[in-house]
MOPAC internal coordinates of N, CA, C and O (Angstrom, degrees):
PM7 1SCF
backbone

  N    0.0000 0     0.00 0     0.00 0    0    0    0
  C    1.4362 1     0.00 0     0.00 0    1    0    0
  C    1.5167 1   110.60 1     0.00 0    2    1    0
  O    1.2310 1   120.93 1   -28.75 1    3    2    1
  N    1.2912 1   115.83 1   151.25 1    3    2    1
  C    1.4515 1   120.71 1   178.71 1    5    3    2
  C    1.5113 1   111.73 1    95.75 1    6    5    3
  O    1.2310 1   121.48 1    -7.42 1    7    6    5
  N    1.3157 1   114.78 1   172.58 1    7    6    5
  C    1.4659 1   121.26 1  -177.72 1    9    7    6
  C    1.5227 1   111.14 1   -74.07 1   10    9    7
  O    1.2310 1   121.16 1   -32.14 1   11   10    9
  N    1.3202 1   115.39 1   147.86 1   11   10    9
  C    1.4642 1   121.69 1   173.53 1   13   11   10
  C    1.5278 1   106.79 1   -93.23 1   14   13   11
  O    1.2310 1   120.82 1   -67.49 1   15   14   13
  N    1.3354 1   116.03 1   112.51 1   15   14   13
  C    1.4604 1   121.39 1  -176.57 1   17   15   14
  C    1.5197 1   110.81 1  -116.56 1   18   17   15
  O    1.2310 1   120.82 1   -40.95 1   19   18   17
  N    1.3246 1   116.04 1   139.05 1   19   18   17
  C    1.4601 1   121.80 1   179.83 1   21   19   18
  C    1.5226 1   109.33 1   -85.05 1   22   21   19
  O    1.2310 1   121.27 1   -76.22 1   23   22   21
  N    1.3259 1   115.17 1   103.78 1   23   22   21
  C    1.4598 1   120.89 1   178.28 1   25   23   22
  C    1.5287 1   110.58 1  -107.63 1   26   25   23
  O    1.2310 1   120.87 1  -157.76 1   27   26   25
  N    1.3502 1   115.94 1    22.24 1   27   26   25
  C    1.4734 1   124.19 1   175.72 1   29   27   26
  C    1.5248 1   112.94 1    62.35 1   30   29   27
  O    1.2310 1   120.58 1  -148.53 1   31   30   29
  N    1.3355 1   116.49 1    31.47 1   31   30   29
  C    1.4551 1   121.47 1   179.31 1   33   31   30
  C    1.5197 1   110.13 1   -97.98 1   34   33   31
  O    1.2310 1   121.24 1   -22.22 1   35   34   33
  N    1.3228 1   115.23 1   157.78 1   35   34   33
  C    1.4580 1   121.36 1   176.96 1   37   35   34
  C    1.5206 1   108.44 1  -145.79 1   38   37   35
  O    1.2310 1   120.99 1   -17.83 1   39   38   37
  N    1.3218 1   115.71 1   162.17 1   39   38   37
  C    1.4612 1   121.62 1   172.52 1   41   39   38
  C    1.5197 1   108.38 1  -133.45 1   42   41   39
  O    1.2310 1   121.17 1   -30.15 1   43   42   41
  N    1.3230 1   115.36 1   149.85 1   43   42   41
  C    1.4619 1   121.61 1   176.28 1   45   43   42
  C    1.5207 1   106.91 1  -116.97 1   46   45   43
  O    1.2310 1   120.39 1   -59.79 1   47   46   45
  N    1.3307 1   116.85 1   120.21 1   47   46   45
  C    1.4595 1   121.62 1   176.66 1   49   47   46
  C    1.5224 1   107.41 1   -77.68 1   50   49   47
  O    1.2310 1   120.48 1   -52.09 1   51   50   49
  N    1.3455 1   116.69 1   127.91 1   51   50   49
  C    1.4581 1   121.76 1  -174.21 1   53   51   50
  C    1.5235 1   114.60 1   -86.76 1   54   53   51
  O    1.2310 1   119.17 1   168.80 1   55   54   53
  N    1.3137 1   119.18 1   -11.20 1   55   54   53
  C    1.4635 1   121.05 1   179.84 1   57   55   54
  C    1.5149 1   110.72 1   108.75 1   58   57   55
  O    1.2310 1   119.78 1     1.48 1   59   58   57
  N    1.3118 1   118.03 1  -178.52 1   59   58   57
  C    1.4583 1   129.47 1    24.44 1   61   59   58
  C    1.5318 1   114.96 1   -91.56 1   62   61   59
  O    1.2310 1   119.52 1   162.85 1   63   62   61
  N    1.3234 1   118.52 1   -17.15 1   63   62   61
  C    1.4614 1   119.77 1  -177.07 1   65   63   62
  C    1.5178 1   110.78 1   -79.61 1   66   65   63
  O    1.2310 1   120.53 1   -20.73 1   67   66   65
  N    1.3236 1   116.59 1   159.27 1   67   66   65
  C    1.4656 1   120.28 1  -178.33 1   69   67   66
  C    1.5232 1   111.78 1   -69.43 1   70   69   67
  O    1.2310 1   120.30 1   154.18 1   71   70   69
  N    1.3415 1   117.03 1   -25.82 1   71   70   69
  C    1.4601 1   121.41 1   176.28 1   73   71   70
  C    1.5174 1   109.32 1  -161.35 1   74   73   71
  O    1.2310 1   120.98 1   -23.86 1   75   74   73
  N    1.3169 1   115.72 1   156.14 1   75   74   73
  C    1.4627 1   122.00 1   175.36 1   77   75   74
  C    1.5196 1   108.26 1  -138.29 1   78   77   75
  O    1.2310 1   121.01 1   -25.57 1   79   78   77
  N    1.3384 1   115.66 1   154.43 1   79   78   77
  C    1.4653 1   121.00 1   177.02 1   81   79   78
  C    1.5237 1   107.79 1  -128.34 1   82   81   79
  O    1.2310 1   120.39 1   -48.30 1   83   82   81
  N    1.3349 1   116.85 1   131.70 1   83   82   81
  C    1.4603 1   119.82 1   178.53 1   85   83   82
  C    1.5299 1   110.49 1   -87.72 1   86   85   83
  O    1.2310 1   120.82 1    -1.68 1   87   86   85
  N    1.3152 1   116.04 1   178.32 1   87   86   85
  C    1.4665 1   121.49 1  -176.93 1   89   87   86
  C    1.5209 1   113.67 1   -65.20 1   90   89   87
  O    1.2310 1   119.92 1   160.41 1   91   90   89
  N    1.3331 1   117.76 1   -19.59 1   91   90   89
  C    1.4618 1   121.64 1   178.88 1   93   91   90
  C    1.5264 1   112.64 1   -92.74 1   94   93   91
  O    1.2310 1   120.10 1  -178.53 1   95   94   93
  N    1.3304 1   117.42 1     1.47 1   95   94   93
  C    1.4597 1   120.77 1   178.14 1   97   95   94
  C    1.5153 1   115.33 1    90.87 1   98   97   95
  O    1.2310 1   119.73 1  -174.15 1   99   98   97
  N    1.3416 1   118.11 1     5.85 1   99   98   97
  C    1.4662 1   120.24 1   175.86 1  101   99   98
  C    1.5263 1   108.31 1   -73.28 1  102  101   99
  O    1.2310 1   120.00 1   -54.46 1  103  102  101
  N    1.3175 1   117.61 1   125.54 1  103  102  101
  C    1.4584 1   121.91 1   176.85 1  105  103  102
  C    1.5173 1   108.65 1  -104.96 1  106  105  103
  O    1.2310 1   121.20 1   -53.31 1  107  106  105
  N    1.3313 1   115.31 1   126.69 1  107  106  105
  C    1.4599 1   121.71 1   177.70 1  109  107  106
  C    1.5196 1   108.30 1  -112.53 1  110  109  107
  O    1.2310 1   120.46 1   -53.12 1  111  110  109
  N    1.3238 1   116.73 1   126.88 1  111  110  109
  C    1.4552 1   122.25 1   178.70 1  113  111  110
  C    1.5212 1   108.90 1   -99.90 1  114  113  111
  O    1.2310 1   120.38 1   -48.50 1  115  114  113
  N    1.3244 1   116.88 1   131.50 1  115  114  113
  C    1.4589 1   121.72 1  -176.65 1  117  115  114
  C    1.5277 1   111.56 1   -53.24 1  118  117  115
  O    1.2310 1   120.92 1   -51.41 1  119  118  117
  N    1.3260 1   115.84 1   128.59 1  119  118  117
  C    1.4545 1   121.99 1   176.18 1  121  119  118
  C    1.5105 1   116.01 1    79.00 1  122  121  119
  O    1.2310 1   119.74 1   178.84 1  123  122  121
  N    1.3202 1   118.09 1    -1.16 1  123  122  121
  C    1.4689 1   121.37 1  -178.89 1  125  123  122
  C    1.5257 1   110.57 1   -99.38 1  126  125  123
  O    1.2310 1   120.74 1   -35.82 1  127  126  125
  N    1.2994 1   116.19 1   144.18 1  127  126  125
  C    1.4663 1   123.54 1   177.99 1  129  127  126
  C    1.5323 1   106.99 1   -82.80 1  130  129  127
  O    1.2310 1   120.33 1   -86.52 1  131  130  129
  N    1.3351 1   116.97 1    93.48 1  131  130  129
  C    1.4560 1   121.63 1  -174.90 1  133  131  130
  C    1.5278 1   110.98 1   -90.81 1  134  133  131
  O    1.2310 1   121.06 1   -49.25 1  135  134  133
  N    1.3244 1   115.58 1   130.75 1  135  134  133
  C    1.4640 1   121.79 1   178.31 1  137  135  134
  C    1.5224 1   109.26 1   -70.46 1  138  137  135
  O    1.2310 1   120.67 1   -45.22 1  139  138  137
  N    1.3184 1   116.32 1   134.78 1  139  138  137
  C    1.4648 1   121.66 1   176.26 1  141  139  138
  C    1.5246 1   108.90 1  -137.46 1  142  141  139
  O    1.2310 1   121.07 1   -21.91 1  143  142  141
  N    1.3212 1   115.55 1   158.09 1  143  142  141
  C    1.4650 1   119.79 1   175.81 1  145  143  142
  C    1.5268 1   109.12 1   -78.43 1  146  145  143
  O    1.2310 1   120.65 1   -11.75 1  147  146  145
  N    1.3130 1   116.37 1   168.25 1  147  146  145
  C    1.4524 1   121.34 1  -179.57 1  149  147  146
  C    1.5165 1   113.15 1   -59.18 1  150  149  147
  O    1.2310 1   120.53 1   141.68 1  151  150  149
  N    1.3220 1   116.60 1   -38.32 1  151  150  149
  C    1.4621 1   121.61 1  -179.65 1  153  151  150
  C    1.5312 1   110.95 1   -64.39 1  154  153  151
  O    1.2310 1   120.52 1   133.37 1  155  154  153
  N    1.3341 1   116.62 1   -46.63 1  155  154  153
  C    1.4595 1   121.28 1   179.59 1  157  155  154
  C    1.5271 1   110.72 1   -67.14 1  158  157  155
  O    1.2310 1   120.17 1   142.31 1  159  158  157
  N    1.3300 1   117.28 1   -37.69 1  159  158  157
  C    1.4624 1   121.36 1   177.43 1  161  159  158
  C    1.5296 1   110.06 1   -58.51 1  162  161  159
  O    1.2310 1   120.40 1   135.91 1  163  162  161
  N    1.3292 1   116.84 1   -44.09 1  163  162  161
  C    1.4680 1   120.78 1   179.01 1  165  163  162
  C    1.5270 1   111.38 1   -62.94 1  166  165  163
  O    1.2310 1   120.11 1   139.14 1  167  166  165
  N    1.3118 1   117.39 1   -40.86 1  167  166  165
  C    1.4692 1   121.23 1   179.18 1  169  167  166
  C    1.5224 1   110.28 1   -64.82 1  170  169  167
  O    1.2310 1   120.40 1   132.36 1  171  170  169
  N    1.3265 1   116.83 1   -47.64 1  171  170  169
  C    1.4654 1   121.16 1  -175.93 1  173  171  170
  C    1.5272 1   113.66 1   -70.19 1  174  173  171
  O    1.2310 1   119.60 1   159.62 1  175  174  173
  N    1.3202 1   118.36 1   -20.38 1  175  174  173
  C    1.4651 1   119.71 1  -179.00 1  177  175  174
  C    1.5292 1   112.23 1   -89.42 1  178  177  175
  O    1.2310 1   120.20 1  -170.36 1  179  178  177
  N    1.3194 1   117.23 1     9.64 1  179  178  177
  C    1.4641 1   122.72 1   175.13 1  181  179  178
  C    1.5270 1   108.44 1  -126.07 1  182  181  179
  O    1.2310 1   120.87 1   -24.25 1  183  182  181
  N    1.3241 1   115.95 1   155.75 1  183  182  181
  C    1.4701 1   119.97 1   178.16 1  185  183  182
  C    1.5234 1   109.56 1   -63.99 1  186  185  183
  O    1.2310 1   120.27 1   -32.93 1  187  186  185
  N    1.3086 1   117.08 1   147.07 1  187  186  185
  C    1.4638 1   127.93 1    14.28 1  189  187  186
  C    1.5270 1   114.94 1   -89.62 1  190  189  187
  O    1.2310 1   119.38 1  -172.61 1  191  190  189
  N    1.3108 1   118.79 1     7.39 1  191  190  189
  C    1.4682 1   121.26 1  -175.04 1  193  191  190
  C    1.5279 1   114.14 1   -93.80 1  194  193  191
  O    1.2310 1   120.00 1   150.21 1  195  194  193
  N    1.3170 1   117.60 1   -29.79 1  195  194  193
  C    1.4700 1   122.21 1  -169.31 1  197  195  194
  C    1.5243 1   113.70 1   -54.81 1  198  197  195
  O    1.2310 1   119.68 1   144.95 1  199  198  197
  N    1.3151 1   118.21 1   -35.05 1  199  198  197
  C    1.4657 1   120.34 1  -178.29 1  201  199  198
  C    1.5267 1   112.35 1   -75.01 1  202  201  199
  O    1.2310 1   120.16 1   169.82 1  203  202  201
  N    1.3265 1   117.29 1   -10.18 1  203  202  201
  C    1.4603 1   120.80 1  -177.35 1  205  203  202
  C    1.5270 1   113.65 1  -105.07 1  206  205  203
  O    1.2310 1   120.30 1   173.34 1  207  206  205
  N    1.3145 1   117.03 1    -6.66 1  207  206  205
  C    1.4653 1   120.36 1  -178.70 1  209  207  206
  C    1.5256 1   110.88 1  -130.23 1  210  209  207
  O    1.2310 1   121.63 1   -19.80 1  211  210  209
  N    1.3244 1   114.48 1   160.20 1  211  210  209
  C    1.4571 1   121.85 1   171.51 1  213  211  210
  C    1.5217 1   106.78 1  -110.91 1  214  213  211
  O    1.2310 1   119.94 1   -63.35 1  215  214  213
  N    1.3319 1   117.71 1   116.65 1  215  214  213
  C    1.4629 1   119.25 1   179.36 1  217  215  214
  C    1.5247 1   111.04 1   -74.80 1  218  217  215
  O    1.2310 1   120.59 1   -36.27 1  219  218  217
  N    1.3309 1   116.47 1   143.73 1  219  218  217
  C    1.4653 1   122.14 1   177.34 1  221  219  218
  C    1.5330 1   107.63 1  -125.95 1  222  221  219
  O    1.2310 1   120.75 1   -91.54 1  223  222  221
  N    1.3369 1   116.18 1    88.46 1  223  222  221
  C    1.4671 1   118.54 1   177.62 1  225  223  222
  C    1.5229 1   110.18 1   -75.67 1  226  225  223
  O    1.2310 1   119.82 1   -21.23 1  227  226  225
  N    1.3179 1   117.95 1   158.77 1  227  226  225
  C    1.4682 1   119.64 1   178.18 1  229  227  226
  C    1.5276 1   110.81 1   -71.59 1  230  229  227
  O    1.2310 1   120.51 1   -25.97 1  231  230  229
  N    1.3190 1   116.62 1   154.03 1  231  230  229
  C    1.4666 1   121.37 1   177.68 1  233  231  230
  C    1.5241 1   110.24 1   -60.96 1  234  233  231
  O    1.2310 1   120.61 1   143.68 1  235  234  233
  N    1.3266 1   116.43 1   -36.32 1  235  234  233
  C    1.4620 1   122.13 1   176.02 1  237  235  234
  C    1.5235 1   107.89 1  -122.44 1  238  237  235
  O    1.2310 1   120.79 1   -60.96 1  239  238  237
  N    1.3234 1   116.10 1   119.04 1  239  238  237
  C    1.4625 1   120.95 1  -176.96 1  241  239  238
  C    1.5276 1   111.54 1   -59.30 1  242  241  239
  O    1.2310 1   121.45 1   -36.94 1  243  242  241
  N    1.3341 1   114.83 1   143.06 1  243  242  241
  C    1.4658 1   122.04 1   176.09 1  245  243  242
  C    1.5254 1   106.73 1  -109.43 1  246  245  243
  O    1.2310 1   120.15 1   -62.27 1  247  246  245
  N    1.3133 1   117.32 1   117.73 1  247  246  245
  C    1.4644 1   120.55 1  -178.95 1  249  247  246
  C    1.5265 1   109.54 1   -71.38 1  250  249  247
  O    1.2310 1   120.29 1   -27.27 1  251  250  249
  N    1.3301 1   117.05 1   152.73 1  251  250  249
  C    1.4640 1   119.66 1   176.59 1  253  251  250
  C    1.5287 1   112.50 1   -56.08 1  254  253  251
  O    1.2310 1   120.13 1   148.54 1  255  254  253
  N    1.3296 1   117.36 1   -31.46 1  255  254  253
  C    1.4682 1   120.69 1   179.22 1  257  255  254
  C    1.5265 1   112.14 1   -67.00 1  258  257  255
  O    1.2310 1   120.25 1   150.03 1  259  258  257
  N    1.3313 1   117.12 1   -29.97 1  259  258  257
  C    1.4649 1   121.64 1  -178.68 1  261  259  258
  C    1.5250 1   113.35 1   -96.02 1  262  261  259
  O    1.2310 1   120.36 1   170.35 1  263  262  261
  N    1.3297 1   116.93 1    -9.65 1  263  262  261
  C    1.4659 1   121.30 1  -176.12 1  265  263  262
  C    1.5282 1   111.08 1   -76.93 1  266  265  263
  O    1.2310 1   121.42 1   -30.77 1  267  266  265
  N    1.3297 1   114.88 1   149.23 1  267  266  265
  C    1.4611 1   120.63 1   174.95 1  269  267  266
  C    1.5284 1   108.91 1   -98.32 1  270  269  267
  O    1.2310 1   120.71 1   -13.93 1  271  270  269
  N    1.3202 1   116.25 1   166.07 1  271  270  269
  C    1.4557 1   121.08 1   179.71 1  273  271  270
  C    1.5258 1   110.19 1   -62.61 1  274  273  271
  O    1.2310 1   120.75 1   -35.51 1  275  274  273
  N    1.3388 1   116.17 1   144.49 1  275  274  273
  C    1.4618 1   122.76 1  -177.32 1  277  275  274
  C    1.5204 1   109.47 1  -120.50 1  278  277  275
  O    1.2310 1   120.24 1   -44.57 1  279  278  277
  N    1.3320 1   117.14 1   135.43 1  279  278  277
  C    1.4631 1   122.44 1   177.55 1  281  279  278
  C    1.5231 1   108.74 1   -89.88 1  282  281  279
  O    1.2310 1   120.60 1   -79.82 1  283  282  281
  N    1.3263 1   116.45 1   100.18 1  283  282  281
  C    1.4633 1   121.52 1  -176.92 1  285  283  282
  C    1.5280 1   113.56 1   -70.48 1  286  285  283
  O    1.2310 1   119.66 1   168.80 1  287  286  285
  N    1.3049 1   118.26 1   -11.20 1  287  286  285
  C    1.4630 1   120.44 1  -178.53 1  289  287  286
  C    1.5212 1   112.71 1   -93.17 1  290  289  287
  O    1.2310 1   120.19 1  -176.62 1  291  290  289
  N    1.3205 1   117.25 1     3.38 1  291  290  289
  C    1.4604 1   122.06 1  -175.88 1  293  291  290
  C    1.5259 1   113.32 1   -78.80 1  294  293  291
  O    1.2310 1   119.29 1   148.60 1  295  294  293
  N    1.3358 1   118.95 1   -31.40 1  295  294  293
  C    1.4664 1   123.54 1  -178.05 1  297  295  294
  C    1.5204 1   111.58 1    50.79 1  298  297  295
  O    1.2310 1   120.42 1  -124.79 1  299  298  297
  N    1.3192 1   116.81 1    55.21 1  299  298  297
  C    1.4630 1   122.33 1  -175.98 1  301  299  298
  C    1.5248 1   111.82 1   -99.34 1  302  301  299
  O    1.2310 1   121.48 1   -31.90 1  303  302  301
  N    1.3278 1   114.77 1   148.10 1  303  302  301
  C    1.4585 1   121.04 1   171.47 1  305  303  302
  C    1.5265 1   106.94 1   -76.60 1  306  305  303
  O    1.2310 1   120.42 1   -44.18 1  307  306  305
  N    1.3346 1   116.81 1   135.82 1  307  306  305
  C    1.4674 1   121.13 1   179.76 1  309  307  306
  C    1.5206 1   108.39 1   -94.76 1  310  309  307
  O    1.2310 1   120.57 1   -59.78 1  311  310  309
  N    1.3139 1   116.52 1   120.22 1  311  310  309
  C    1.4578 1   122.33 1   177.36 1  313  311  310
  C    1.5242 1   109.10 1   -62.94 1  314  313  311
  O    1.2310 1   120.52 1   -39.50 1  315  314  313
  N    1.3170 1   116.60 1   140.50 1  315  314  313
  C    1.4676 1   121.02 1  -179.41 1  317  315  314
  C    1.5228 1   112.00 1   -57.69 1  318  317  315
  O    1.2310 1   120.06 1   150.37 1  319  318  317
  N    1.3388 1   117.49 1   -29.63 1  319  318  317
  C    1.4683 1   120.15 1   179.25 1  321  319  318
  C    1.5219 1   112.02 1   -64.83 1  322  321  319
  O    1.2310 1   120.31 1   156.34 1  323  322  321
  N    1.3363 1   117.02 1   -23.66 1  323  322  321
  C    1.4662 1   119.61 1   178.65 1  325  323  322
  C    1.5209 1   111.51 1   -72.56 1  326  325  323
  O    1.2310 1   119.93 1   144.72 1  327  326  325
  N    1.3408 1   117.73 1   -35.28 1  327  326  325
  C    1.4597 1   119.72 1   179.69 1  329  327  326
  C    1.5230 1   112.29 1   -90.02 1  330  329  327
  O    1.2310 1   120.08 1   148.05 1  331  330  329
  N    1.3193 1   117.46 1   -31.95 1  331  330  329
  C    1.4652 1   120.76 1  -178.61 1  333  331  330
  C    1.5176 1   112.73 1   -88.45 1  334  333  331
  O    1.2310 1   120.32 1   150.33 1  335  334  333
  N    1.3207 1   116.99 1   -29.67 1  335  334  333
  C    1.4600 1   121.90 1  -175.38 1  337  335  334
  C    1.5250 1   109.19 1   113.14 1  338  337  335
  O    1.2310 1   120.30 1   -33.52 1  339  338  337
  N    1.3079 1   117.02 1   146.48 1  339  338  337
  C    1.4651 1   122.53 1  -175.37 1  341  339  338
  C    1.5245 1   113.36 1   -59.24 1  342  341  339
  O    1.2310 1   119.88 1   144.92 1  343  342  341
  N    1.3259 1   117.83 1   -35.08 1  343  342  341
  C    1.4637 1   121.18 1  -175.38 1  345  343  342
  C    1.5224 1   112.89 1  -104.85 1  346  345  343
  O    1.2310 1   119.70 1  -160.36 1  347  346  345
  N    1.3263 1   118.18 1    19.64 1  347  346  345
  C    1.4627 1   121.70 1  -177.74 1  349  347  346
  C    1.5245 1   110.03 1   -67.83 1  350  349  347
  O    1.2310 1   120.68 1   -53.62 1  351  350  349
  N    1.3292 1   116.31 1   126.38 1  351  350  349
  C    1.4638 1   120.27 1  -179.73 1  353  351  350
  C    1.5236 1   110.79 1  -151.37 1  354  353  351
  O    1.2310 1   119.73 1  -137.10 1  355  354  353
  N    1.3200 1   118.12 1    42.90 1  355  354  353
  C    1.4607 1   121.21 1  -179.33 1  357  355  354
  C    1.5180 1   110.28 1   -79.03 1  358  357  355
  O    1.2310 1   120.89 1   -41.19 1  359  358  357
  N    1.3124 1   115.90 1   138.81 1  359  358  357
  C    1.4531 1   122.03 1   174.33 1  361  359  358
  C    1.5180 1   106.96 1  -119.18 1  362  361  359
  O    1.2310 1   120.56 1   -52.95 1  363  362  361
  N    1.3132 1   116.54 1   127.05 1  363  362  361
  C    1.4554 1   121.31 1  -179.29 1  365  363  362
  C    1.5236 1   109.03 1   -97.77 1  366  365  363
  O    1.2310 1   120.02 1   -72.33 1  367  366  365
  N    1.3127 1   117.57 1   107.67 1  367  366  365
  C    1.4548 1   122.34 1   177.75 1  369  367  366
  C    1.5198 1   109.15 1  -101.26 1  370  369  367
  O    1.2310 1   120.23 1   -32.36 1  371  370  369
  N    1.3412 1   117.16 1   147.64 1  371  370  369
  C    1.4603 1   118.91 1   178.24 1  373  371  370
  C    1.5248 1   110.28 1   -64.38 1  374  373  371
  O    1.2310 1   120.83 1   -26.27 1  375  374  373
  N    1.3252 1   116.01 1   153.73 1  375  374  373
  C    1.4558 1   121.03 1  -178.82 1  377  375  374
  C    1.5128 1   113.55 1   -70.57 1  378  377  375
  O    1.2310 1   120.32 1   159.26 1  379  378  377
  N    1.3360 1   117.00 1   -20.74 1  379  378  377
  C    1.4625 1   120.44 1   179.45 1  381  379  378
  C    1.5197 1   108.98 1  -137.88 1  382  381  379
  O    1.2310 1   121.10 1    -9.03 1  383  382  381
  N    1.3057 1   115.49 1   170.97 1  383  382  381
  C    1.4626 1   120.85 1   178.90 1  385  383  382
  C    1.5217 1   108.25 1   -72.11 1  386  385  383
  O    1.2310 1   119.92 1   -72.68 1  387  386  385
  N    1.3085 1   117.75 1   107.32 1  387  386  385
  C    1.4593 1   121.38 1  -174.50 1  389  387  386
  C    1.5268 1   112.50 1   -72.76 1  390  389  387
  O    1.2310 1   119.89 1   161.45 1  391  390  389
  N    1.3192 1   117.81 1   -18.55 1  391  390  389
  C    1.4663 1   120.88 1  -176.68 1  393  391  390
  C    1.5260 1   112.72 1   -99.67 1  394  393  391
  O    1.2310 1   119.69 1   172.10 1  395  394  393
  N    1.3056 1   118.19 1    -7.90 1  395  394  393
  C    1.4558 1   120.65 1  -177.77 1  397  395  394
  C    1.5139 1   111.01 1    78.87 1  398  397  395
  O    1.2310 1   120.46 1     7.81 1  399  398  397
  N    1.3151 1   116.73 1  -172.19 1  399  398  397
  C    1.4571 1   121.60 1  -177.71 1  401  399  398
  C    1.5103 1   114.29 1   -81.87 1  402  401  399
  O    1.2310 1   119.96 1   176.91 1  403  402  401
  N    1.3138 1   117.69 1    -3.09 1  403  402  401
  C    1.4644 1   122.56 1  -176.02 1  405  403  402
  C    1.5235 1   113.27 1   -83.67 1  406  405  403
  O    1.2310 1   119.51 1   172.90 1  407  406  405
  N    1.2918 1   118.55 1    -7.10 1  407  406  405
  C    1.4604 1   120.77 1  -175.74 1  409  407  406
  C    1.5105 1   110.41 1   111.72 1  410  409  407
  O    1.2310 1   121.21 1    19.22 1  411  410  409
  N    1.2970 1   115.29 1  -160.78 1  411  410  409
  C    1.4626 1   120.23 1  -175.58 1  413  411  410
  C    1.5220 1   111.29 1   -75.85 1  414  413  411
  O    1.2310 1   121.09 1   -30.86 1  415  414  413
  N    1.3227 1   115.51 1   149.14 1  415  414  413
  C    1.4686 1   121.93 1  -179.88 1  417  415  414
  C    1.4759 1   108.30 1   -61.53 1  418  417  415
  O    1.2310 1   120.10 1   180.00 1  419  418  417

């Protein structure tokens, strides 16, 4: 119930099957970052579904007031740039030299 709004969220189905379809027609492909509306994201992040998916929230939350309408029947893969941001380029380096002074592990 309620509007399907694009809040830049995605879910990744962890398996074991190559794909699954829920009662509303959402198809999730194993290992793929599937675009979902805010309503579906909330459902999938709670049991009985939460243990079977990996939620991918956006780097910057999109409020329902700012969200645009979402077509839940599209079953589209969500590009990482949509959740991270178009110019996202962070590199996470360890705080210390993990290999020591001897070179690479």
